[in-house]
mmCIF file of the N, C-alpha and C atoms, coordinates in Angstrom:
data_MODEL
# 
_entry.id   MODEL 
# 
loop_
_atom_site.group_PDB 
_atom_site.id 
_atom_site.type_symbol 
_atom_site.label_atom_id 
_atom_site.label_alt_id 
_atom_site.label_comp_id 
_atom_site.label_asym_id 
_atom_site.label_entity_id 
_atom_site.label_seq_id 
_atom_site.pdbx_PDB_ins_code 
_atom_site.Cartn_x 
_atom_site.Cartn_y 
_atom_site.Cartn_z 
_atom_site.occupancy 
_atom_site.B_iso_or_equiv 
_atom_site.pdbx_formal_charge 
_atom_site.auth_seq_id 
_atom_site.auth_comp_id 
_atom_site.auth_asym_id 
_atom_site.auth_atom_id 
_atom_site.pdbx_PDB_model_num 
ATOM 1   N N  . MET A 1 1  ? -14.373 -22.742 88.788 1.00 0.00 ? 1  MET A N  1 
ATOM 2   C CA . MET A 1 1  ? -13.385 -23.477 88.005 1.00 0.00 ? 1  MET A CA 1 
ATOM 3   C C  . MET A 1 1  ? -13.915 -24.884 87.756 1.00 0.00 ? 1  MET A C  1 
ATOM 4   N N  . ARG A 1 2  ? -13.817 -25.324 86.518 1.00 0.00 ? 2  ARG A N  1 
ATOM 5   C CA . ARG A 1 2  ? -14.260 -26.667 86.160 1.00 0.00 ? 2  ARG A CA 1 
ATOM 6   C C  . ARG A 1 2  ? -13.160 -27.672 86.398 1.00 0.00 ? 2  ARG A C  1 
ATOM 7   N N  . LYS A 1 3  ? -13.555 -28.836 86.836 1.00 0.00 ? 3  LYS A N  1 
ATOM 8   C CA . LYS A 1 3  ? -12.596 -29.917 87.041 1.00 0.00 ? 3  LYS A CA 1 
ATOM 9   C C  . LYS A 1 3  ? -12.803 -30.948 85.931 1.00 0.00 ? 3  LYS A C  1 
ATOM 10  N N  . VAL A 1 4  ? -11.756 -31.244 85.200 1.00 0.00 ? 4  VAL A N  1 
ATOM 11  C CA . VAL A 1 4  ? -11.819 -32.218 84.111 1.00 0.00 ? 4  VAL A CA 1 
ATOM 12  C C  . VAL A 1 4  ? -11.297 -33.545 84.629 1.00 0.00 ? 4  VAL A C  1 
ATOM 13  N N  . ILE A 1 5  ? -12.101 -34.565 84.445 1.00 0.00 ? 5  ILE A N  1 
ATOM 14  C CA . ILE A 1 5  ? -11.706 -35.904 84.887 1.00 0.00 ? 5  ILE A CA 1 
ATOM 15  C C  . ILE A 1 5  ? -11.308 -36.701 83.657 1.00 0.00 ? 5  ILE A C  1 
ATOM 16  N N  . LYS A 1 6  ? -10.099 -37.190 83.640 1.00 0.00 ? 6  LYS A N  1 
ATOM 17  C CA . LYS A 1 6  ? -9.623  -38.015 82.535 1.00 0.00 ? 6  LYS A CA 1 
ATOM 18  C C  . LYS A 1 6  ? -9.762  -39.468 82.929 1.00 0.00 ? 6  LYS A C  1 
ATOM 19  N N  . SER A 1 7  ? -10.376 -40.226 82.066 1.00 0.00 ? 7  SER A N  1 
ATOM 20  C CA . SER A 1 7  ? -10.600 -41.637 82.345 1.00 0.00 ? 7  SER A CA 1 
ATOM 21  C C  . SER A 1 7  ? -10.079 -42.466 81.186 1.00 0.00 ? 7  SER A C  1 
ATOM 22  N N  . LYS A 1 8  ? -9.483  -43.574 81.499 1.00 0.00 ? 8  LYS A N  1 
ATOM 23  C CA . LYS A 1 8  ? -8.996  -44.483 80.473 1.00 0.00 ? 8  LYS A CA 1 
ATOM 24  C C  . LYS A 1 8  ? -9.913  -45.684 80.334 1.00 0.00 ? 8  LYS A C  1 
ATOM 25  N N  . SER A 1 9  ? -11.114 -45.585 80.867 1.00 0.00 ? 9  SER A N  1 
ATOM 26  C CA . SER A 1 9  ? -12.039 -46.703 80.773 1.00 0.00 ? 9  SER A CA 1 
ATOM 27  C C  . SER A 1 9  ? -12.523 -46.856 79.333 1.00 0.00 ? 9  SER A C  1 
ATOM 28  N N  . LEU A 1 10 ? -12.899 -48.064 78.987 1.00 0.00 ? 10 LEU A N  1 
ATOM 29  C CA . LEU A 1 10 ? -13.365 -48.353 77.646 1.00 0.00 ? 10 LEU A CA 1 
ATOM 30  C C  . LEU A 1 10 ? -14.823 -47.960 77.510 1.00 0.00 ? 10 LEU A C  1 
ATOM 31  N N  . MET A 1 11 ? -15.223 -47.692 76.274 1.00 0.00 ? 11 MET A N  1 
ATOM 32  C CA . MET A 1 11 ? -16.612 -47.353 76.041 1.00 0.00 ? 11 MET A CA 1 
ATOM 33  C C  . MET A 1 11 ? -17.482 -48.580 76.290 1.00 0.00 ? 11 MET A C  1 
ATOM 34  N N  . PRO A 1 12 ? -18.694 -48.385 76.768 1.00 0.00 ? 12 PRO A N  1 
ATOM 35  C CA . PRO A 1 12 ? -19.603 -49.521 76.936 1.00 0.00 ? 12 PRO A CA 1 
ATOM 36  C C  . PRO A 1 12 ? -19.838 -50.213 75.602 1.00 0.00 ? 12 PRO A C  1 
ATOM 37  N N  . SER A 1 13 ? -20.048 -51.505 75.633 1.00 0.00 ? 13 SER A N  1 
ATOM 38  C CA . SER A 1 13 ? -20.168 -52.275 74.399 1.00 0.00 ? 13 SER A CA 1 
ATOM 39  C C  . SER A 1 13 ? -21.373 -51.859 73.565 1.00 0.00 ? 13 SER A C  1 
ATOM 40  N N  . ARG A 1 14 ? -22.349 -51.204 74.142 1.00 0.00 ? 14 ARG A N  1 
ATOM 41  C CA . ARG A 1 14 ? -23.513 -50.795 73.360 1.00 0.00 ? 14 ARG A CA 1 
ATOM 42  C C  . ARG A 1 14 ? -23.182 -49.656 72.387 1.00 0.00 ? 14 ARG A C  1 
ATOM 43  N N  . HIS A 1 15 ? -22.042 -49.008 72.550 1.00 0.00 ? 15 HIS A N  1 
ATOM 44  C CA . HIS A 1 15 ? -21.645 -47.894 71.688 1.00 0.00 ? 15 HIS A CA 1 
ATOM 45  C C  . HIS A 1 15 ? -20.757 -48.320 70.530 1.00 0.00 ? 15 HIS A C  1 
ATOM 46  N N  . VAL A 1 16 ? -20.161 -49.472 70.605 1.00 0.00 ? 16 VAL A N  1 
ATOM 47  C CA . VAL A 1 16 ? -19.250 -49.930 69.558 1.00 0.00 ? 16 VAL A CA 1 
ATOM 48  C C  . VAL A 1 16 ? -19.554 -51.390 69.227 1.00 0.00 ? 16 VAL A C  1 
ATOM 49  N N  . PRO A 1 17 ? -19.207 -51.829 68.001 1.00 0.00 ? 17 PRO A N  1 
ATOM 50  C CA . PRO A 1 17 ? -19.412 -53.240 67.670 1.00 0.00 ? 17 PRO A CA 1 
ATOM 51  C C  . PRO A 1 17 ? -18.535 -54.129 68.549 1.00 0.00 ? 17 PRO A C  1 
ATOM 52  N N  . THR A 1 18 ? -18.992 -55.341 68.818 1.00 0.00 ? 18 THR A N  1 
ATOM 53  C CA . THR A 1 18 ? -18.226 -56.278 69.633 1.00 0.00 ? 18 THR A CA 1 
ATOM 54  C C  . THR A 1 18 ? -16.892 -56.598 68.978 1.00 0.00 ? 18 THR A C  1 
ATOM 55  N N  . LEU A 1 19 ? -16.910 -56.838 67.673 1.00 0.00 ? 19 LEU A N  1 
ATOM 56  C CA . LEU A 1 19 ? -15.685 -57.115 66.919 1.00 0.00 ? 19 LEU A CA 1 
ATOM 57  C C  . LEU A 1 19 ? -15.636 -56.220 65.689 1.00 0.00 ? 19 LEU A C  1 
ATOM 58  N N  . ARG A 1 20 ? -14.424 -55.761 65.354 1.00 0.00 ? 20 ARG A N  1 
ATOM 59  C CA . ARG A 1 20 ? -14.196 -54.996 64.138 1.00 0.00 ? 20 ARG A CA 1 
ATOM 60  C C  . ARG A 1 20 ? -13.131 -55.707 63.331 1.00 0.00 ? 20 ARG A C  1 
ATOM 61  N N  . TYR A 1 21 ? -13.241 -55.668 62.025 1.00 0.00 ? 21 TYR A N  1 
ATOM 62  C CA . TYR A 1 21 ? -12.321 -56.371 61.140 1.00 0.00 ? 21 TYR A CA 1 
ATOM 63  C C  . TYR A 1 21 ? -11.689 -55.392 60.159 1.00 0.00 ? 21 TYR A C  1 
ATOM 64  N N  . ARG A 1 22 ? -10.414 -55.620 59.852 1.00 0.00 ? 22 ARG A N  1 
ATOM 65  C CA . ARG A 1 22 ? -9.688  -54.805 58.867 1.00 0.00 ? 22 ARG A CA 1 
ATOM 66  C C  . ARG A 1 22 ? -8.776  -55.725 58.056 1.00 0.00 ? 22 ARG A C  1 
ATOM 67  N N  . THR A 1 23 ? -8.478  -55.305 56.843 1.00 0.00 ? 23 THR A N  1 
ATOM 68  C CA . THR A 1 23 ? -7.546  -56.041 55.989 1.00 0.00 ? 23 THR A CA 1 
ATOM 69  C C  . THR A 1 23 ? -6.359  -55.143 55.673 1.00 0.00 ? 23 THR A C  1 
ATOM 70  N N  . SER A 1 24 ? -5.200  -55.756 55.468 1.00 0.00 ? 24 SER A N  1 
ATOM 71  C CA . SER A 1 24 ? -4.012  -54.968 55.141 1.00 0.00 ? 24 SER A CA 1 
ATOM 72  C C  . SER A 1 24 ? -3.957  -54.625 53.658 1.00 0.00 ? 24 SER A C  1 
ATOM 73  N N  . ASP A 1 25 ? -4.695  -55.366 52.813 1.00 0.00 ? 25 ASP A N  1 
ATOM 74  C CA . ASP A 1 25 ? -4.681  -55.104 51.369 1.00 0.00 ? 25 ASP A CA 1 
ATOM 75  C C  . ASP A 1 25 ? -6.024  -55.498 50.764 1.00 0.00 ? 25 ASP A C  1 
ATOM 76  N N  . LYS A 1 26 ? -6.830  -54.509 50.424 1.00 0.00 ? 26 LYS A N  1 
ATOM 77  C CA . LYS A 1 26 ? -8.168  -54.768 49.871 1.00 0.00 ? 26 LYS A CA 1 
ATOM 78  C C  . LYS A 1 26 ? -8.117  -55.359 48.466 1.00 0.00 ? 26 LYS A C  1 
ATOM 79  N N  . ASN A 1 27 ? -6.966  -55.290 47.799 1.00 0.00 ? 27 ASN A N  1 
ATOM 80  C CA . ASN A 1 27 ? -6.838  -55.888 46.472 1.00 0.00 ? 27 ASN A CA 1 
ATOM 81  C C  . ASN A 1 27 ? -6.676  -57.403 46.541 1.00 0.00 ? 27 ASN A C  1 
ATOM 82  N N  . ILE A 1 28 ? -6.315  -57.928 47.696 1.00 0.00 ? 28 ILE A N  1 
ATOM 83  C CA . ILE A 1 28 ? -6.127  -59.370 47.870 1.00 0.00 ? 28 ILE A CA 1 
ATOM 84  C C  . ILE A 1 28 ? -7.348  -59.997 48.523 1.00 0.00 ? 28 ILE A C  1 
ATOM 85  N N  . ALA A 1 29 ? -7.823  -59.421 49.622 1.00 0.00 ? 29 ALA A N  1 
ATOM 86  C CA . ALA A 1 29 ? -8.998  -59.952 50.314 1.00 0.00 ? 29 ALA A CA 1 
ATOM 87  C C  . ALA A 1 29 ? -9.707  -58.829 51.057 1.00 0.00 ? 29 ALA A C  1 
ATOM 88  N N  . THR A 1 30 ? -11.032 -58.923 51.084 1.00 0.00 ? 30 THR A N  1 
ATOM 89  C CA . THR A 1 30 ? -11.828 -57.977 51.863 1.00 0.00 ? 30 THR A CA 1 
ATOM 90  C C  . THR A 1 30 ? -12.492 -58.747 52.994 1.00 0.00 ? 30 THR A C  1 
ATOM 91  N N  . VAL A 1 31 ? -12.907 -58.021 54.000 1.00 0.00 ? 31 VAL A N  1 
ATOM 92  C CA . VAL A 1 31 ? -13.590 -58.654 55.130 1.00 0.00 ? 31 VAL A CA 1 
ATOM 93  C C  . VAL A 1 31 ? -14.806 -57.799 55.486 1.00 0.00 ? 31 VAL A C  1 
ATOM 94  N N  . SER A 1 32 ? -15.951 -58.465 55.660 1.00 0.00 ? 32 SER A N  1 
ATOM 95  C CA . SER A 1 32 ? -17.191 -57.750 55.945 1.00 0.00 ? 32 SER A CA 1 
ATOM 96  C C  . SER A 1 32 ? -17.281 -57.399 57.428 1.00 0.00 ? 32 SER A C  1 
ATOM 97  N N  . LYS A 1 33 ? -18.311 -56.633 57.786 1.00 0.00 ? 33 LYS A N  1 
ATOM 98  C CA . LYS A 1 33 ? -18.518 -56.265 59.191 1.00 0.00 ? 33 LYS A CA 1 
ATOM 99  C C  . LYS A 1 33 ? -18.800 -57.481 60.061 1.00 0.00 ? 33 LYS A C  1 
ATOM 100 N N  . SER A 1 34 ? -19.304 -58.564 59.454 1.00 0.00 ? 34 SER A N  1 
ATOM 101 C CA . SER A 1 34 ? -19.575 -59.785 60.214 1.00 0.00 ? 34 SER A CA 1 
ATOM 102 C C  . SER A 1 34 ? -18.379 -60.732 60.250 1.00 0.00 ? 34 SER A C  1 
ATOM 103 N N  . GLY A 1 35 ? -17.290 -60.413 59.506 1.00 0.00 ? 35 GLY A N  1 
ATOM 104 C CA . GLY A 1 35 ? -16.076 -61.212 59.538 1.00 0.00 ? 35 GLY A CA 1 
ATOM 105 C C  . GLY A 1 35 ? -15.900 -62.149 58.361 1.00 0.00 ? 35 GLY A C  1 
ATOM 106 N N  . LYS A 1 36 ? -16.773 -62.084 57.366 1.00 0.00 ? 36 LYS A N  1 
ATOM 107 C CA . LYS A 1 36 ? -16.660 -62.951 56.192 1.00 0.00 ? 36 LYS A CA 1 
ATOM 108 C C  . LYS A 1 36 ? -15.565 -62.428 55.276 1.00 0.00 ? 36 LYS A C  1 
ATOM 109 N N  . ILE A 1 37 ? -14.598 -63.298 54.954 1.00 0.00 ? 37 ILE A N  1 
ATOM 110 C CA . ILE A 1 37 ? -13.465 -62.932 54.111 1.00 0.00 ? 37 ILE A CA 1 
ATOM 111 C C  . ILE A 1 37 ? -13.784 -63.318 52.670 1.00 0.00 ? 37 ILE A C  1 
ATOM 112 N N  . THR A 1 38 ? -13.542 -62.381 51.739 1.00 0.00 ? 38 THR A N  1 
ATOM 113 C CA . THR A 1 38 ? -13.773 -62.613 50.322 1.00 0.00 ? 38 THR A CA 1 
ATOM 114 C C  . THR A 1 38 ? -12.475 -62.378 49.569 1.00 0.00 ? 38 THR A C  1 
ATOM 115 N N  . ALA A 1 39 ? -12.058 -63.388 48.775 1.00 0.00 ? 39 ALA A N  1 
ATOM 116 C CA . ALA A 1 39 ? -10.832 -63.279 47.982 1.00 0.00 ? 39 ALA A CA 1 
ATOM 117 C C  . ALA A 1 39 ? -11.065 -62.338 46.810 1.00 0.00 ? 39 ALA A C  1 
ATOM 118 N N  . LYS A 1 40 ? -10.084 -61.492 46.504 1.00 0.00 ? 40 LYS A N  1 
ATOM 119 C CA . LYS A 1 40 ? -10.168 -60.551 45.388 1.00 0.00 ? 40 LYS A CA 1 
ATOM 120 C C  . LYS A 1 40 ? -9.075  -60.782 44.351 1.00 0.00 ? 40 LYS A C  1 
ATOM 121 N N  . GLY A 1 41 ? -7.873  -61.184 44.799 1.00 0.00 ? 41 GLY A N  1 
ATOM 122 C CA . GLY A 1 41 ? -6.767  -61.401 43.875 1.00 0.00 ? 41 GLY A CA 1 
ATOM 123 C C  . GLY A 1 41 ? -5.673  -62.211 44.549 1.00 0.00 ? 41 GLY A C  1 
ATOM 124 N N  . ALA A 1 42 ? -4.742  -62.701 43.777 1.00 0.00 ? 42 ALA A N  1 
ATOM 125 C CA . ALA A 1 42 ? -3.671  -63.529 44.309 1.00 0.00 ? 42 ALA A CA 1 
ATOM 126 C C  . ALA A 1 42 ? -2.718  -62.714 45.180 1.00 0.00 ? 42 ALA A C  1 
ATOM 127 N N  . GLY A 1 43 ? -2.239  -63.336 46.256 1.00 0.00 ? 43 GLY A N  1 
ATOM 128 C CA . GLY A 1 43 ? -1.288  -62.681 47.144 1.00 0.00 ? 43 GLY A CA 1 
ATOM 129 C C  . GLY A 1 43 ? -1.545  -63.031 48.603 1.00 0.00 ? 43 GLY A C  1 
ATOM 130 N N  . THR A 1 44 ? -0.844  -62.341 49.476 1.00 0.00 ? 44 THR A N  1 
ATOM 131 C CA . THR A 1 44 ? -0.964  -62.575 50.922 1.00 0.00 ? 44 THR A CA 1 
ATOM 132 C C  . THR A 1 44 ? -1.273  -61.251 51.608 1.00 0.00 ? 44 THR A C  1 
ATOM 133 N N  . CYS A 1 45 ? -2.209  -61.300 52.550 1.00 0.00 ? 45 CYS A N  1 
ATOM 134 C CA . CYS A 1 45 ? -2.539  -60.113 53.342 1.00 0.00 ? 45 CYS A CA 1 
ATOM 135 C C  . CYS A 1 45 ? -2.817  -60.545 54.780 1.00 0.00 ? 45 CYS A C  1 
ATOM 136 N N  . ILE A 1 46 ? -2.999  -59.581 55.629 1.00 0.00 ? 46 ILE A N  1 
ATOM 137 C CA . ILE A 1 46 ? -3.284  -59.852 57.041 1.00 0.00 ? 46 ILE A CA 1 
ATOM 138 C C  . ILE A 1 46 ? -4.667  -59.311 57.370 1.00 0.00 ? 46 ILE A C  1 
ATOM 139 N N  . ILE A 1 47 ? -5.474  -60.133 58.039 1.00 0.00 ? 47 ILE A N  1 
ATOM 140 C CA . ILE A 1 47 ? -6.788  -59.718 58.519 1.00 0.00 ? 47 ILE A CA 1 
ATOM 141 C C  . ILE A 1 47 ? -6.650  -59.459 60.016 1.00 0.00 ? 47 ILE A C  1 
ATOM 142 N N  . TYR A 1 48 ? -7.035  -58.257 60.435 1.00 0.00 ? 48 TYR A N  1 
ATOM 143 C CA . TYR A 1 48 ? -6.964  -57.864 61.839 1.00 0.00 ? 48 TYR A CA 1 
ATOM 144 C C  . TYR A 1 48 ? -8.359  -57.911 62.455 1.00 0.00 ? 48 TYR A C  1 
ATOM 145 N N  . VAL A 1 49 ? -8.442  -58.421 63.678 1.00 0.00 ? 49 VAL A N  1 
ATOM 146 C CA . VAL A 1 49 ? -9.699  -58.469 64.421 1.00 0.00 ? 49 VAL A CA 1 
ATOM 147 C C  . VAL A 1 49 ? -9.483  -57.724 65.732 1.00 0.00 ? 49 VAL A C  1 
ATOM 148 N N  . PHE A 1 50 ? -10.357 -56.754 65.997 1.00 0.00 ? 50 PHE A N  1 
ATOM 149 C CA . PHE A 1 50 ? -10.265 -55.943 67.213 1.00 0.00 ? 50 PHE A CA 1 
ATOM 150 C C  . PHE A 1 50 ? -11.537 -56.122 68.027 1.00 0.00 ? 50 PHE A C  1 
ATOM 151 N N  . ALA A 1 51 ? -11.403 -56.445 69.307 1.00 0.00 ? 51 ALA A N  1 
ATOM 152 C CA . ALA A 1 51 ? -12.550 -56.542 70.209 1.00 0.00 ? 51 ALA A CA 1 
ATOM 153 C C  . ALA A 1 51 ? -12.738 -55.204 70.915 1.00 0.00 ? 51 ALA A C  1 
ATOM 154 N N  . HIS A 1 52 ? -13.943 -54.928 71.360 1.00 0.00 ? 52 HIS A N  1 
ATOM 155 C CA . HIS A 1 52 ? -14.220 -53.639 72.004 1.00 0.00 ? 52 HIS A CA 1 
ATOM 156 C C  . HIS A 1 52 ? -13.500 -53.482 73.341 1.00 0.00 ? 52 HIS A C  1 
ATOM 157 N N  . ASN A 1 53 ? -13.008 -54.595 73.909 1.00 0.00 ? 53 ASN A N  1 
ATOM 158 C CA . ASN A 1 53 ? -12.292 -54.506 75.188 1.00 0.00 ? 53 ASN A CA 1 
ATOM 159 C C  . ASN A 1 53 ? -10.787 -54.300 75.013 1.00 0.00 ? 53 ASN A C  1 
ATOM 160 N N  . GLY A 1 54 ? -10.342 -54.089 73.756 1.00 0.00 ? 54 GLY A N  1 
ATOM 161 C CA . GLY A 1 54 ? -8.938  -53.794 73.511 1.00 0.00 ? 54 GLY A CA 1 
ATOM 162 C C  . GLY A 1 54 ? -8.102  -54.973 73.041 1.00 0.00 ? 54 GLY A C  1 
ATOM 163 N N  . VAL A 1 55 ? -8.647  -56.167 73.065 1.00 0.00 ? 55 VAL A N  1 
ATOM 164 C CA . VAL A 1 55 ? -7.917  -57.352 72.617 1.00 0.00 ? 55 VAL A CA 1 
ATOM 165 C C  . VAL A 1 55 ? -7.932  -57.391 71.091 1.00 0.00 ? 55 VAL A C  1 
ATOM 166 N N  . SER A 1 56 ? -6.810  -57.768 70.506 1.00 0.00 ? 56 SER A N  1 
ATOM 167 C CA . SER A 1 56 ? -6.752  -57.879 69.049 1.00 0.00 ? 56 SER A CA 1 
ATOM 168 C C  . SER A 1 56 ? -5.978  -59.126 68.633 1.00 0.00 ? 56 SER A C  1 
ATOM 169 N N  . LYS A 1 57 ? -6.286  -59.614 67.452 1.00 0.00 ? 57 LYS A N  1 
ATOM 170 C CA . LYS A 1 57 ? -5.602  -60.757 66.871 1.00 0.00 ? 57 LYS A CA 1 
ATOM 171 C C  . LYS A 1 57 ? -5.471  -60.493 65.379 1.00 0.00 ? 57 LYS A C  1 
ATOM 172 N N  . ASN A 1 58 ? -4.569  -61.204 64.754 1.00 0.00 ? 58 ASN A N  1 
ATOM 173 C CA . ASN A 1 58 ? -4.481  -61.105 63.303 1.00 0.00 ? 58 ASN A CA 1 
ATOM 174 C C  . ASN A 1 58 ? -4.190  -62.471 62.712 1.00 0.00 ? 58 ASN A C  1 
ATOM 175 N N  . ILE A 1 59 ? -4.619  -62.665 61.463 1.00 0.00 ? 59 ILE A N  1 
ATOM 176 C CA . ILE A 1 59 ? -4.354  -63.906 60.754 1.00 0.00 ? 59 ILE A CA 1 
ATOM 177 C C  . ILE A 1 59 ? -3.814  -63.568 59.373 1.00 0.00 ? 59 ILE A C  1 
ATOM 178 N N  . GLU A 1 60 ? -2.951  -64.411 58.879 1.00 0.00 ? 60 GLU A N  1 
ATOM 179 C CA . GLU A 1 60 ? -2.396  -64.231 57.539 1.00 0.00 ? 60 GLU A CA 1 
ATOM 180 C C  . GLU A 1 60 ? -3.242  -65.043 56.571 1.00 0.00 ? 60 GLU A C  1 
ATOM 181 N N  . VAL A 1 61 ? -3.668  -64.400 55.491 1.00 0.00 ? 61 VAL A N  1 
ATOM 182 C CA . VAL A 1 61 ? -4.507  -65.033 54.488 1.00 0.00 ? 61 VAL A CA 1 
ATOM 183 C C  . VAL A 1 61 ? -3.743  -65.050 53.172 1.00 0.00 ? 61 VAL A C  1 
ATOM 184 N N  . THR A 1 62 ? -3.660  -66.214 52.548 1.00 0.00 ? 62 THR A N  1 
ATOM 185 C CA . THR A 1 62 ? -3.014  -66.343 51.245 1.00 0.00 ? 62 THR A CA 1 
ATOM 186 C C  . THR A 1 62 ? -4.058  -66.757 50.221 1.00 0.00 ? 62 THR A C  1 
ATOM 187 N N  . VAL A 1 63 ? -4.161  -65.969 49.155 1.00 0.00 ? 63 VAL A N  1 
ATOM 188 C CA . VAL A 1 63 ? -5.086  -66.247 48.056 1.00 0.00 ? 63 VAL A CA 1 
ATOM 189 C C  . VAL A 1 63 ? -4.256  -66.685 46.876 1.00 0.00 ? 63 VAL A C  1 
ATOM 190 N N  . LYS A 1 64 ? -4.597  -67.842 46.309 1.00 0.00 ? 64 LYS A N  1 
ATOM 191 C CA . LYS A 1 64 ? -3.851  -68.375 45.160 1.00 0.00 ? 64 LYS A CA 1 
ATOM 192 C C  . LYS A 1 64 ? -4.609  -68.159 43.876 1.00 0.00 ? 64 LYS A C  1 
# 
């Protein structure tokens, strides 16, 4: 019989990027893999930043 071990540990940082970025609306602003924000159109969106250790932050971006 096989024993399955369930672990909630995080993946080692060598397997995932240190920081990941996402935008709530690509029509307003995009964000590159390095975190550079580029305006695309007028409006407000949220940029999310996720660290590999589970910590996350977000910022509100307004493009005029």
